[in-house]
Backbone as a ProteinNet text record, in pm:
[ID]
protein_1_A
[PRIMARY]
MVDPAGGEGTRTWEEARQAIRAGRGIVILTGAGVSAESGISTFRDPRDGLWARFRPEELATPEAFRRDPRTVWEWYDLRRRGVLGCEPNPGHRAIARFLLERDDTVVVTQNVDGLHQRALEDEVEAWGQGADEALARAAARILPLHGEILRVRCSRCDYNAAHREPVNSDSKETLPRCPQCGELLRPAVAWFGEMLEERVLERSIEAAASARVCVVAGTSALVHPAASVPQFTLRSGGSLVEVNPEETPLSARARWRFRVGAATALPRLLDP
[TERTIARY]
-1265.1	-1343.4	-1386.7	-1515.6	-1566.5	-1620.5	-1578.7	-1625	-1667.3	-1792.8	-1833.5	-1802.6	-1823.3	-1795.5	-1764.1	-1706.7	-1685.6	-1760.5	-1867.7	-1956.7	-1946.3	-1859.5	-1852	-1800.1	-1750.8	-1697.4	-1549.1	-1489	-1350.7	-1252	-1294.2	-1198.9	-1133.9	-1213.7	-1160.8	-1059.1	-1095.3	-1001.8	-875.8	-892.7	-778.7	-687.8	-745.3	-663.5	-579.4	-640.2	-566.4	-457.9	-491.9	-391.8	-273.5	-301.9	-194.4	-107.4	-169.9	-92.9	-0.6	-50.8	31.1	144.9	114	216.3	323.1	283.2	378.1	452.4	403.8	462.7	603.7	688.1	825.1	823.6	816.6	805	658.3	619.1	481.5	484	398	378.9	237	225	94.4	78.5	-17	-46.2	-167.4	-152.1	-263.4	-302.8	-433.3	-486.8	-568.9	-639.2	-709.4	-813.1	-869.9	-970.7	-919.5	-790.1	-732.8	-735	-695.2	-691.9	-829.1	-922.9	-1059.4	-1117.2	-1077.6	-1129.7	-1066.9	-967.7	-913.9	-975.7	-1064.4	-1131.4	-1073.1	-980.5	-921	-1001	-1041.8	-1124.7	-1051.2	-1124.6	-1069.1	-1096.4	-1010.1	-1025.8	-1153.3	-1198.7	-1309	-1441.6	-1444.7	-1570.3	-1660.9	-1773.4	-1857.9	-1919.3	-1926	-1986.6	-1886.4	-1760.1	-1664.1	-1526.3	-1518	-1388.4	-1323.8	-1194.7	-1123	-1134.5	-1125.2	-1129.9	-1271.4	-1373.6	-1508.9	-1524.4	-1440.3	-1450.7	-1348.1	-1245.1	-1141.6	-1105.5	-1075.3	-1030.6	-882.4	-843	-703.5	-605.6	-643.1	-550.3	-525.9	-610	-591.6	-497	-473.3	-398.5	-283.4	-301.5	-204.1	-123.6	-63.8	23.1	142.4	254.7	369.6	333.8	248.4	209.2	132.1	42.9	-33.4	58.8	159.4	251.2	333.5	376.9	452.3	362.9	236.2	143.2	97.4	67.2	7.9	47.8	174.9	219.9	147.9	103.3	35.9	-94.3	-177	-304.3	-279.6	-181.1	-149.4	-108.5	-21.3	22.2	-93.8	-182.2	-296.6	-380.5	-405.2	-484.5	-411.2	-280.5	-204.7	-187.6	-175.7	-166.2	-295.2	-409.2	-537.4	-539.7	-493.3	-487.3	-392.4	-277.6	-179.7	-236.2	-306	-365.3	-473.1	-546.1	-644.3	-578.2	-466.5	-392.3	-340.5	-283.4	-227.8	-336.4	-460.5	-571.3	-629.4	-580.2	-627.6	-526.2	-572.3	-485.9	-485.6	-375.3	-375.6	-486.9	-550.5	-657.9	-604.9	-688.8	-639.3	-576.3	-616.6	-552.8	-407.4	-383.1	-245.4	-161.9	-220.4	-144.5	-112.7	-205.7	-178	-64.3	-64.3	45.6	176.9	175.3	297.2	353.1	267.8	313.8	372.2	307.8	355.5	491.1	509.4	638.7	749	718.3	817.6	850.3	751.9	771.2	843	811.7	856.6	947.6	1075.5	1170.5	1152.6	1070.4	1050.2	925.5	871.8	748.1	778.5	711.6	722.6	582.3	565.4	438.8	455.1	370.4	365.3	235.1	243.9	122.5	103	-23	-62.1	-92.8	-98	-137	-18.7	-46.5	59.3	52.9	-37.2	-67.2	31.4	119.7	218	163.4	39.6	-19.2	47.1	102.9	179	301.8	371.8	489.9	452.5	344.7	302.8	258.8	193.4	155.5	278.6	381.4	507.1	567.4	572.2	628.1	552.1	419.5	338.2	366.5	373.5	389.7	526.3	627.3	763.2	798	709.8	737.3	773.1	707.3	726	848	921.1	1030.6	1150.2	1175.1	1294	1420.2	1516.3	1643	1619.9	1683.7	1671	1555.1	1475.7	1357.3	1395.5	1500.3	1538.7	1579.4	1655.3	1700	1582	1491	1373.8	1286.6	1269.2	1188.5	1251	1381	1449.6	1440	1457.3	1450.1	1310.6	1209.7	1072.4	1031.4	1067.6	1029.6	1089.5	1206.9	1271.3	1195.1	1104.1	1025	882.6	860.5	736.8	770.5	707.5	738.6	619	627.5	516.7	526.8	449.7	459.6	433.5	341	300.7	359.6	458.8	523.5	458.9	497.5	451.1	415.5	293.7	245.8	312.7	367.5	434.8	586.3	625.9	762.7	758.7	870.5	883.3	1006.4	1003.8	1122.6	1136.8	1259.5	1287.1	1239.4	1188.9	1145.5	1262.1	1385.3	1502.8	1610.4	1653.2	1764.8	1713.6	1803.1	1765.5	1724.5	1700.7	1662.1	1527.8	1520.1	1399.7	1403.4	1298.1	1301.9	1160.8	1152.3	1024.9	984.5	852.9	804.6	660.3	637.1	501.8	454.1	533.6	497.3	389.5	303.8	205.4	275.6	209.2	263.6	186.5	259.3	198.4	183.5	60.6	36.3	-24.3	4.3	-49.1	2	126.1	184.7	293.3	341.9	449.1	574.2	594.4	714.8	714.5	597.9	591.4	594.6	596.8	598.5	735.3	740.9	868.2	969.7	1095.2	1205.2	1311.4	1380.8	1486.4	1605.9	1653.9	1770.9	1901.1	1897.6	2018.9	2033.2	1923	1935.1	1839.7	1745.5	1655	1532.3	1519.8	1402.7	1282	1161.2	1039.8	1040.8	999.7	974.1	831.8	808.6	676.8	647.5	521.3	492	564	615.7	692	598.1	504.9	408.3	416.1	372.3	369.7	242.9	259.7	147	108.9	-9.4	-54.3	45.7	81.1	176.3	320.7	347.1	483.5	510.6	636.3	677	688.8	659.4	684.7	834.8	874.8	1016.7	1061.8	1160.8	1197.7	1239.8	1323.1	1374.1	1263.1	1168.1	1055.7	972	945.5	867.9	943.3	1073.6	1154.2	1151.6	1168.5	1167.1	1030.4	924	788.6	769.1	812.9	798.2	885.7	1008.6	1098.2	1037.9	982.9	923.9	803	717.8	598.4	634.4	737.6	776.7	830.5	887.1	943.1	849.1	733.5	641.1	557.7	533.4	442.7	298.4	277.8	142.7	144.8	47.4	26.8	-109.9	-111.2	-235.9	-270	-385.3	-427.7	-543.7	-523.7	-623.5	-662.4	-792.3	-844.8	-807.5	-778.1	-745	-843.7	-875.5	-968.5	-906.3	-773.1	-700.6	-722.7	-740.6	-762.6	-644.5	-565.3	-457.9	-327.5	-272.5	-145.1	-31.9	90.3	133.2	105.5	49.4	24.7	-62.7	-163.5	-255.2	-187.2	-70.5	0.6	90.2	114.1	205.3	160.6	32	-8.3	11	9.7	26.3	162.8	262.9	396.4	398.7	321.1	309.2	238.8	132.6	59	146.6	221.7	306.7	414	453.5	555.9	496.1	366.4	301.7	249.5	251.2	200.6	49.4	-4.7	-149.4	-185.3	-309.4	-360.8	-465.5	-459.2	-565.2	-620	-749.3	-808	-897.2	-876.3	-959.4	-1021.4	-1150	-1216.7	-1368.2	-1443.5	-1589.7	-1651.3	-1579.5	-1632.9	-1553.6	-1619.2	-1552.5	-1453.8	-1340.5	-1240.7	-1194.5	-1119.3	-1066.5	-977	-925.7	-840.8	-919.4	-1045.7	-1122.1	-1123.1	-1139.3	-1150.6	-1022.7	-910.9	-783.1	-736.2	-811.3	-774.1	-818.2	-730.5	-765.6	-859.5	-837.1	-926.5	-975	-1104.7	-1164.1	-1250.2	-1220.8	-1293.9	-1361.5	-1494.3	-1571.8	-1601	-1495.5	-1504.3	-1392.9	-1397.9	-1295.3	-1163.4	-1056.6	-922.3	-904.9	-968.9	-954.9	-1009.2	-1105.9	-1161.2	-1079.3	-1046	-985.8	-837.3	-761.1	-616.5	-569.9	-625.1	-585.4	-615.7	-726.7	-765.4	-671.5	-624.2	-537.3	-390.3	-345.3	-202.1	-156	-241.1	-196.6	-182.4	-87.5	-66.9	-192.9
-570.6	-689	-676.8	-672	-659.3	-792.9	-833.9	-960.1	-933.6	-900.9	-853.5	-949.9	-1078.2	-1171.9	-1308.9	-1308.3	-1430.6	-1419.4	-1341.9	-1300.5	-1368.8	-1318.5	-1373.2	-1516.2	-1560.3	-1695.6	-1693.3	-1810	-1820.4	-1765.2	-1746.5	-1705	-1571.2	-1475.2	-1344.3	-1355.1	-1427.8	-1448.6	-1519.6	-1619.8	-1697.7	-1614.1	-1529.5	-1441.9	-1347.8	-1290	-1199.7	-1275.6	-1394.5	-1477.5	-1508.6	-1545.5	-1580.5	-1459.4	-1342.4	-1220.9	-1188.3	-1205.4	-1179.4	-1280.7	-1407.4	-1512.2	-1494.6	-1450	-1438	-1305.6	-1209.4	-1075.9	-1073	-997.2	-975.5	-849	-867	-752.7	-722	-731.8	-705	-597.9	-499.2	-400.9	-417.9	-420.7	-428.2	-300.7	-217	-93.6	-116.8	-95.8	-119	10.2	19.6	134.5	91.8	187.5	165.5	54.3	30.9	-73.4	-212.2	-236.4	-367.3	-388.8	-286.4	-299.7	-285.6	-222.3	-210.9	-348.6	-447.8	-583.2	-652.2	-586.5	-633.3	-557.3	-463.5	-388	-251.1	-204.9	-73.1	27.9	136.2	235.9	299	327.1	404.7	551.9	637.4	780.3	834.3	770.7	828	756.6	662.1	593.8	688.1	733.1	830.3	775.1	643.3	583.7	569.4	546.6	512.7	569.8	670.2	724.7	800.5	782.8	852.3	1003.3	1050	1195	1250.3	1164.9	1213.4	1254.9	1200.8	1230.6	1334.6	1358.6	1454	1540.1	1665.8	1753.1	1728.7	1693.3	1660.4	1770.4	1896.5	2005.3	2024.6	1962.2	1972.1	1865.6	1759.3	1645.9	1599.2	1594.4	1529.1	1629.6	1724.2	1822.7	1850.4	1894.7	1933.5	2047.6	2139.1	2253.2	2206.7	2109.1	2056.2	1990.3	1918.8	1851.8	1953.3	2060.5	2163.9	2234.5	2253.1	2325.4	2239.8	2113.1	2028.8	1883	1848.6	1711.3	1608	1648.2	1553	1502.4	1595.6	1555.5	1473.3	1512.3	1436.4	1294	1280.3	1146.4	1066.5	1133.1	1062.4	999.3	1074.5	1022.6	912.4	933.7	832.1	704.6	718	597.4	517.5	586.8	518.1	445.2	509.7	446.1	326.7	341.8	232.2	110.7	133.9	21.7	-46.9	34.3	-24.7	-111.9	-64.7	-141.7	-271.6	-265.2	-384.7	-485.1	-437.6	-527.8	-595.5	-559.9	-619.2	-719.3	-807.7	-908.9	-894.8	-933.1	-936.4	-1026.1	-985.9	-1065.9	-1149.3	-1232	-1316.4	-1239.6	-1113.6	-1033.3	-1002	-958.2	-934	-1061.5	-1173.4	-1299.1	-1347.8	-1327.3	-1365.8	-1281.9	-1153.6	-1066.7	-1112.1	-1145.4	-1190.2	-1316.4	-1411.6	-1535.6	-1506.1	-1415.8	-1381.1	-1311.4	-1224.3	-1157.7	-1258.2	-1356.7	-1457.7	-1547.2	-1567.8	-1654.3	-1582.3	-1454.8	-1381.7	-1265.1	-1276.9	-1169.7	-1047.7	-1058.7	-946.6	-865.1	-886.6	-819.8	-710.2	-595.5	-483.4	-444.2	-421.6	-374	-227.4	-144.7	-2.7	17.7	65.8	78.5	219.4	262.3	388.5	371.2	248.6	220.1	233.6	282.2	301.6	195.9	97.8	7	-107.6	-132.1	-239.2	-378.9	-394.1	-528	-610.5	-546.8	-623	-686.6	-610.2	-663.3	-775.4	-756.6	-858.7	-986.1	-973.1	-1091.4	-1167.7	-1093.7	-1157.6	-1236.7	-1174.9	-1242.3	-1371.5	-1366.5	-1486.3	-1595.3	-1555.9	-1654.6	-1721.2	-1651.5	-1704.6	-1784	-1783	-1848.7	-1995.4	-2065.5	-2210.1	-2246.9	-2151	-2179.7	-2246.8	-2212.8	-2267.8	-2203.3	-2286.4	-2234.2	-2145.9	-2029.1	-1935	-1839.1	-1852.9	-1767.9	-1620.9	-1593.3	-1453.7	-1384.8	-1458.3	-1400.2	-1377.2	-1474.4	-1460.9	-1344.5	-1331	-1222	-1086.6	-1076.2	-949.3	-910	-1008.9	-979.1	-931.3	-1001	-964.5	-832	-811.9	-688.9	-565.5	-580.2	-467.2	-423.1	-509.4	-475.9	-432.6	-397.6	-331.1	-183.5	-99	44.2	121.1	161.6	236.2	384.8	427.1	564.5	668.7	639.2	738.5	710.9	621.8	592.4	476.3	460.2	346.9	395	366.1	415.7	345.8	226.2	152.6	175.4	289.2	337.9	481.7	525.7	665.1	725	855.2	927.4	1053.8	1101.1	1218.3	1343.8	1439.9	1565.4	1661.5	1614.5	1698.7	1626.8	1508	1438.8	1326.1	1236.2	1132.5	1000.7	997.2	873.5	823	692.9	629.2	483.6	436	299.2	244.5	110.3	44.8	79.7	91.7	131.2	86	-20.3	-72.9	-57.5	5.9	20	126.6	111.9	216.8	348.7	458.1	591.1	655.2	702.4	772.9	919.9	961.9	1099.3	1185.1	1148.9	1227.7	1371.6	1388.8	1522.5	1522.1	1639	1648.5	1577.8	1579.9	1519.3	1367	1304.6	1158.2	1105.3	1194	1149.7	1091.7	1002.6	938.8	1040.4	1018.8	1108.6	1033.7	1106.6	1049.1	1007.5	883	839.5	904.5	964.4	1027.6	1173.2	1249.9	1393	1444.3	1361	1401.4	1477.5	1503.6	1575.4	1481.4	1538	1455.9	1365.7	1241.7	1151.3	1173.4	1144.3	1157.6	1032	1004.8	891.5	909.9	799.9	806.1	793.6	887.9	892.1	1028.9	1034.2	1161.4	1236.5	1357.1	1439.9	1533.4	1590.2	1686.4	1801.9	1837.4	1945.9	1901.1	1770.7	1719.1	1644.5	1644.8	1567.8	1420.5	1332.3	1190.2	1165.3	1052.9	1018	998.2	1075.7	1082	947.8	873.9	747.7	644.3	641.6	546.5	578.5	706.1	745	712.2	738.3	707.1	558.4	474.5	329.7	282.4	343.1	306.1	335.9	452.5	491.7	404.5	377.5	291.9	152.7	96.8	-36.8	-37	65.8	71.8	89.9	168.1	194.7	70	-22.7	-144.4	-265	-246.6	-358.8	-386.9	-515.5	-554.1	-552.8	-573.2	-571.9	-495.7	-408.9	-339.5	-380.7	-440.6	-477.5	-365.5	-304.2	-192	-240.7	-245.1	-306.4	-212.4	-188.1	-117.1	28.5	93.9	235.3	315.6	433.4	521.7	585.7	579.8	641.8	792.6	851.3	995.4	1068.6	997.4	1062	1053	1166.7	1170.8	1199.1	1149	1089.1	938.7	873.5	729.3	695.8	779.5	751.4	755.7	819.5	827.8	706.8	624.2	510	416.9	377	289.1	352.4	485	551.1	520.2	499	467.5	329.1	235.7	104.3	116.3	193.3	211.6	277.5	378.9	448.8	357.9	257.7	163.9	46.3	48.6	-58.3	-171.9	-156.8	-261.6	-254.5	-349.5	-361.2	-342.3	-300	-283.1	-388.7	-438.7	-521.8	-443.6	-409.7	-332.9	-422.1	-415.9	-486.9	-381.1	-357.9	-256.1	-272.7	-273.3	-284.6	-164.5	-50.9	71.2	111.1	188.7	249.6	354.2	366.8	467.8	538.3	646.7	713.6	625.3	515.5	424.5	318	301.3	186.9	178.6	292.2	291.4	244.9	251.7	215.3	76.6	11.6	-121.1	-227.6	-321.1	-429.4	-528.6	-551.8	-639.8	-564.1	-572.4	-503.7	-603.4	-617.6	-712.2	-635.7	-637.8	-559	-636.9	-684.4	-754.8	-702.2	-737.7	-694.5	-766.2	-704.2	-759.8	-893.7	-913	-1039.4	-1156.9	-1129.6	-1233.1	-1246.9	-1133.6	-1136.7	-1172.7	-1119.1	-1136.4	-1281.4	-1360.9	-1502.1	-1570.7	-1537.7	-1600.3	-1558.5	-1434.7	-1384.5	-1420	-1428.4	-1439.7	-1578.5	-1656.1	-1787.4	-1884.1	-1978.4	-2076.7	-2158.1
-2125.1	-2089.9	-1944.4	-1921.8	-1786.2	-1740.1	-1622.1	-1566.9	-1423.3	-1396.6	-1265.9	-1152.8	-1173.8	-1065.7	-1122.9	-1236	-1308.7	-1438.9	-1438.1	-1544.5	-1677.7	-1766.1	-1901	-1903.2	-1788.4	-1783	-1752.4	-1754.1	-1709.8	-1810.9	-1937.3	-2039.5	-2003.5	-1955.4	-1921.1	-1807.2	-1702.9	-1592.2	-1642.3	-1722.8	-1769.2	-1858.3	-1942.6	-2025.7	-1940.4	-1838.1	-1749.6	-1673.9	-1624.3	-1554.5	-1645.1	-1767.8	-1860.5	-1892.6	-1907.2	-1933.9	-1817.3	-1695.4	-1577.2	-1568.2	-1591.9	-1583.5	-1690	-1808.4	-1919.5	-1919.3	-1841.6	-1843.4	-1790.3	-1857.1	-1808.9	-1724.3	-1595	-1505.9	-1480.1	-1353.5	-1314.1	-1204.5	-1218.5	-1111.9	-1058.3	-926.4	-861.3	-779.3	-818.7	-746.4	-658.3	-528.3	-436.2	-365.5	-338.4	-267	-147.5	-89.7	36.4	28.9	-89.8	-102.1	-69.4	-90.8	-57.7	93.4	168.5	313.8	377.3	307.5	361.4	389.6	309.7	329.4	450.4	511.8	639.8	756.6	726	831.3	856.8	771.7	788.7	707.7	771.4	704.4	587.3	481.7	370.7	396.9	344.5	365.9	302.3	193	117.2	140.3	231.5	260.9	340.8	285.2	355.5	482.7	494	612.9	726.4	692.6	797.3	767.1	681.5	644.3	758.5	774.2	880.9	866.4	741.3	721.3	740.6	745.2	771.2	917.2	1004.2	1145.9	1192.9	1112.7	1150.8	1030.3	1053.1	945.1	921.3	800.2	771	810.4	784.2	813.1	962.5	1046.2	1189.7	1243.6	1165.1	1218.5	1130.5	1000	912.8	832.1	903	838.7	929.5	873.1	956.8	1051.5	1004.4	1087.6	1211.2	1191.5	1304	1405.8	1357.2	1448.9	1527.5	1461.4	1534.1	1636.6	1600	1686.9	1805.1	1778.4	1883.5	1862.9	1886.7	1862.7	1948.7	2066.7	2154.7	2091.6	2037.7	1975.9	1849.8	1770.7	1648.9	1685.3	1785.6	1825.9	1887	1958.4	2016.5	1906.4	1798.2	1687.4	1611.7	1586.7	1513.4	1595.4	1724.8	1807.8	1799.2	1793.5	1774.7	1641.2	1535.9	1404.5	1405.5	1468.8	1473.9	1546.4	1656.2	1728.2	1643.9	1565.9	1475.6	1370.3	1315.6	1215.4	1274.9	1394.5	1457.3	1494.8	1506.6	1536.7	1413.8	1295.3	1170.1	1116.3	1031.3	972.6	820.1	754.9	608.4	556.6	448.1	390.8	273.3	211.5	101.5	-13.5	-34.1	-138.4	-104.8	18.9	63.2	52.4	92.5	95.2	-46.5	-139.1	-278.2	-335.6	-304.2	-349.4	-287.7	-158.5	-91.4	-156.5	-185.7	-249.6	-388.1	-461.3	-595.2	-587.5	-489.7	-469	-439.9	-357.1	-322.3	-441.9	-528	-643.7	-757.7	-775.5	-893.6	-855.1	-885.9	-855.6	-945.4	-1049.2	-1140.6	-1105	-984.5	-942.5	-841.4	-858	-764.6	-721.2	-591.2	-537.2	-501	-557.6	-523.1	-446.8	-323.4	-244.5	-192.2	-196.1	-135.5	13	58.9	196.4	291.2	410.1	509.9	619.8	607.3	717.8	736.7	641.3	655.7	638.5	590.1	577.4	467.8	365.3	265.7	330.4	413.2	480.8	577.5	651.3	746.3	674.6	559.4	481.9	435.4	395.2	354.7	469.8	585.8	703.1	732.8	721.1	745.8	642.1	515.7	408.1	410.6	459.8	454.7	580.3	679.9	808.3	793.1	702.1	688.6	603.9	554.7	463.2	530.2	656.6	723.1	668.8	626.1	576.3	453.2	454.4	342.8	355.8	464.1	479.1	494.3	572.6	595.8	465.6	382.8	255.2	161.7	155.5	69.1	113.4	244.9	298.3	265.3	283.3	257.4	110.1	21.1	-123	-162.5	-111.3	-147.8	-83.4	43.2	113.4	47	-11.5	-78.9	-202.7	-251.2	-370.6	-334.7	-208.1	-166.3	-147.6	-225.5	-223.8	-165.8	-38	23.8	-11.1	-108.8	-158.9	-50.4	38.9	138.6	276.7	282.8	410.1	482.6	609.7	690.3	829.6	871.1	999.5	1117.9	1094.8	1202.6	1200	1145	1152.7	1203.9	1258.2	1302.1	1236.4	1221.9	1178.7	1260.1	1267.3	1348.7	1276.7	1352.8	1293.7	1271.1	1304.2	1278.5	1197.8	1242.4	1177	1087.2	1043.9	947.3	1011.4	1140.9	1209	1156.2	1127.1	1075	1118.3	1185.8	1238	1255.9	1258.9	1290	1432.9	1455.5	1588.7	1602.8	1680.3	1699.2	1843	1927.8	2068.3	2085.4	2189.2	2218.1	2249.1	2215.7	2240.3	2355.2	2454	2567.1	2528.5	2500.9	2457.1	2567.8	2694.3	2805.4	2803.6	2758.9	2752.6	2646.7	2611.3	2512.8	2563	2694	2753	2741.8	2729	2722.3	2578.5	2480.2	2340.3	2304.8	2204.4	2168.5	2117.3	2157.2	2121.3	2042.1	1959.1	1875.8	1960.8	1946.5	2023.6	1976.4	1857.9	1805	1848	1841.6	1868.7	1975.6	2021	2126.8	2082.4	1951.2	1900.5	1897.7	1882.8	1876.2	1754.2	1774.5	1663.8	1614.2	1485.8	1424.5	1343.8	1311.7	1223.7	1089.8	1035.9	910.5	791.1	783.8	674.4	608	482.7	411	448.7	500.3	538.5	424.5	434	334.3	326.8	203.7	183	178.7	203.2	199.6	69.3	28.2	-88.3	-50	-144.9	-122.4	-124.4	-63	-64	-209	-250.1	-391.1	-448.2	-375.6	-429.4	-444	-351.4	-361.2	-483.7	-507.8	-625.2	-753.6	-756.4	-874.6	-905.4	-803.3	-823.8	-872.7	-822	-864.6	-1012.6	-1056.1	-1195.8	-1286.3	-1242.5	-1321	-1339.4	-1231.2	-1239.5	-1332.1	-1321.2	-1404.7	-1551.8	-1578.3	-1716.9	-1785.8	-1709.1	-1769	-1758.2	-1695.2	-1673.5	-1797.4	-1822.9	-1931.4	-1884.7	-1753.9	-1698.2	-1566.2	-1548.3	-1420.8	-1367.3	-1249.5	-1183.3	-1084.9	-1102.5	-1017.8	-932.2	-801.1	-712.1	-599	-587	-471.3	-461.3	-573	-568.3	-651.4	-603.5	-673.7	-796.2	-807.7	-919.5	-923.7	-805.8	-796	-732.9	-652.4	-576.5	-655.3	-687.9	-758.6	-658.7	-688	-814.3	-829.5	-726.5	-736.7	-857.5	-884.3	-995	-1130.7	-1137.6	-1266.1	-1290.8	-1188.7	-1204.3	-1317.9	-1327.4	-1438.6	-1576.2	-1582.9	-1712.3	-1773.5	-1689.7	-1741.1	-1805	-1749.9	-1813.2	-1947.9	-1952.6	-2078.1	-2184.4	-2146.1	-2243.2	-2300.4	-2223.4	-2269.9	-2346	-2368.8	-2444.8	-2360.4	-2228.2	-2140.3	-2123	-2047.4	-2027.7	-1881	-1858.6	-1723.3	-1691.4	-1567.8	-1510.6	-1393.1	-1395.9	-1286	-1201.4	-1069.7	-972.9	-882.2	-897.5	-817.1	-834.7	-725.5	-740.8	-812.2	-813	-872	-996.5	-1082.3	-1197.2	-1148.1	-1216.8	-1182.2	-1309.6	-1297.6	-1416.5	-1502.8	-1446.2	-1522.7	-1598.8	-1564.3	-1615.2	-1767.9	-1831.6	-1978	-2046.1	-1975.8	-2036.4	-1993	-1905.6	-1858	-1958.3	-1989.2	-2081.6	-2014.6	-1884.5	-1808.8	-1686	-1658.6	-1544.7	-1467.4	-1339.8	-1256	-1143.7	-1141.6	-1047.1	-919.1	-857	-728.6	-640	-512.8	-420.1	-442.5	-394.7	-412.7	-342.8	-227.5	-155.2	-235.4	-322	-410.5	-538.4	-600.1	-733.2	-732.7	-638.5	-646.4	-633.4	-540.4	-540	-673.1	-733	-859.2	-973.2	-969.1	-1075.4	-1055.8	-929.7	-903.2	-861.7	-797.1	-750	-867.4	-856.8	-964.7	-989.8
[MASK]
++++++++++++++++++++++++++++++++++++++++++++++++++++++++++++++++++++++++++++++++++++++++++++++++++++++++++++++++++++++++++++++++++++++++++++++++++++++++++++++++++++++++++++++++++++++++++++++++++++++++++++++++++++++++++++++++++++++++++++++++++++++++++++++++++++++++++++++++

């Protein structure tokens, strides 16, 4: 069922809403298109894609970091400042509210920008007593498949921590160092040629396999293994809801397809 902007009428939207509300276990897979509506460039946007201006093999690989950590950090610090200058959009906020409402919901995201987490923090601010517990429970069900740009990890030991401070990339000596072993810290993101964090991928697949509905929003469905996550819902007899202005390889298998942006569609699909 295709509903470009409301198109066939409210029945299609209402059917999808009811399926999501009635589903036992919901997985929401988000991609770069969700954050693009907050002003963050997508990798594949030919007009403003980050990879259109930089060669990935020069910056986003372990080899590049070993060869020239200063240049890699200079570029990532620019990206981090761009992320911190953006705000969660209505799509992020609708997901955050749904996470807080429904303990059976898991968000699997290809995005490294942390906007899902920031939306949660914003939505839970007014809760008062019990806010910390609610935030912790919901945040634990956000699975960043490709890591988080506002975290760092050690290039030698197991140190991993939140890090939003500016990075001084004037020289190798001014780059952030691990407080445990003194080795260089690096962005806690998955680079080309690296394996994804095994436990995060396992949890994503487990959640999708047990979900009755998988909502796929703002992803091209081209990057694996993230693109395979909805397949586990389908194999288990569940249904797909696709939110994307463009056709994707998943479109033919989606029961509901909405050709609008996530900031428009997600509040309509997820809010009470």
